[in-house]
C-alpha positions as CSV (number, residue, x, y, z in Angstrom):
1,X,16.5,50.7,-34.1
2,X,19.4,50.7,-31.7
3,X,21.0,47.8,-29.9
4,X,22.5,48.5,-26.5
5,X,25.7,46.9,-25.5
6,X,26.0,44.5,-22.6
7,X,27.2,46.3,-19.5
8,X,29.5,44.9,-16.9
9,X,26.7,44.2,-14.5
10,X,25.0,41.1,-15.8
11,X,21.6,40.1,-14.5
12,X,23.1,36.7,-13.7
13,X,25.2,38.3,-11.0
14,X,22.0,38.6,-8.9
15,X,21.6,34.9,-9.0
16,X,25.1,34.2,-7.7
17,X,25.1,37.0,-5.1
18,X,25.7,36.5,-1.3
19,X,22.7,34.2,-1.0
20,X,24.2,31.7,-3.4
21,X,26.7,30.6,-0.8
22,X,24.0,29.6,1.7
23,X,23.1,26.0,1.6
24,X,19.4,25.0,1.4
25,X,17.9,23.2,4.3
26,X,18.1,19.4,3.9
27,X,14.9,17.6,3.0
28,X,13.4,15.7,5.9
29,X,14.8,18.0,8.6
30,X,11.9,20.4,8.6
31,X,9.8,21.4,11.6
32,X,6.6,20.9,9.7
33,X,4.2,18.2,10.9
34,X,4.3,15.0,8.9
35,X,1.2,14.1,6.8
36,X,-0.3,10.7,7.4
37,X,1.2,7.8,5.5
38,X,-0.7,6.4,2.5
39,X,-1.5,3.2,4.4
40,X,-3.0,5.3,7.2
41,X,-5.1,7.3,4.8
42,X,-6.3,4.1,3.0
43,X,-7.1,2.4,6.3
44,X,-9.1,5.5,7.4
45,X,-11.0,5.6,4.1
46,X,-11.9,1.9,4.5
47,X,-13.1,2.5,8.0
48,X,-15.2,5.4,6.9
49,X,-16.7,3.3,4.1
50,X,-17.5,0.5,6.6
51,X,-19.1,3.0,8.9
52,X,-21.3,4.4,6.1
53,X,-22.4,0.9,5.1
54,X,-23.3,0.1,8.7
55,X,-25.2,3.4,9.1
56,X,-27.1,2.7,5.9
57,X,-28.0,-0.8,7.1
58,X,-29.1,0.4,10.5
59,X,-31.3,3.1,9.0
60,X,-32.8,0.6,6.6
61,X,-33.6,-1.8,9.4
62,X,-35.1,1.0,11.5
63,X,-37.3,2.0,8.6
64,X,-38.4,-1.6,8.0
65,X,-39.3,-2.2,11.6
66,X,-41.2,1.1,11.8
67,X,-38.9,2.8,14.2
68,X,-38.5,5.7,11.8
69,X,-40.7,7.0,9.0
70,X,-38.1,9.1,7.1
71,X,-37.6,7.2,3.8
72,X,-35.6,10.1,2.3
73,X,-32.9,9.7,5.0
74,X,-32.7,6.0,4.4
75,X,-32.3,6.4,0.7
76,X,-29.7,9.1,1.0
77,X,-27.6,7.0,3.4
78,X,-27.9,4.0,1.0
79,X,-26.7,6.2,-1.9
80,X,-23.8,7.5,0.1
81,X,-22.8,3.9,1.0
82,X,-23.2,2.8,-2.7
83,X,-21.1,5.7,-4.0
84,X,-18.4,5.0,-1.4
85,X,-18.3,1.4,-2.4
86,X,-18.0,2.2,-6.1
87,X,-15.2,4.6,-5.4
88,X,-13.3,2.0,-3.4
89,X,-13.9,-0.5,-6.1
90,X,-12.5,1.9,-8.8
91,X,-9.5,2.7,-6.7
92,X,-8.8,-1.0,-6.2
93,X,-9.1,-1.6,-10.0
94,X,-6.7,1.3,-10.8
95,X,-4.2,0.0,-8.3
96,X,-4.3,-3.5,-9.7
97,X,-4.0,-2.2,-13.2
98,X,-0.9,-0.1,-12.2
99,X,0.5,-3.2,-10.5
100,X,0.0,-5.3,-13.6
101,X,1.6,-2.7,-15.8
102,X,4.6,-2.5,-13.6
103,X,5.0,-6.3,-13.4
104,X,4.8,-6.5,-17.2
105,X,7.5,-4.0,-17.8
106,X,10.7,-5.4,-19.3
107,X,13.7,-5.2,-17.1
């Protein structure tokens, strides 16, 4: 078994080559489009949930009055509405739990 000596050209020299003198682009000055804010996403999700609930209610009313005979579509729309509501409720509970944890932290 032989051990080779360390040569003058260290692999670390590649890290500190000519590109090391260039400064990175500051954060926040990119040309990329901004993603929607959290409040916008949350508001959009709540509007979508309200639309799903209104759609399920309208389909149920239409079925009850005899305007449509498609019970499967009514049941699916009610399940979508129910799952959306359960998701919103779980997100709210997680957010409240995180808020309580932060408020109970010692300063």
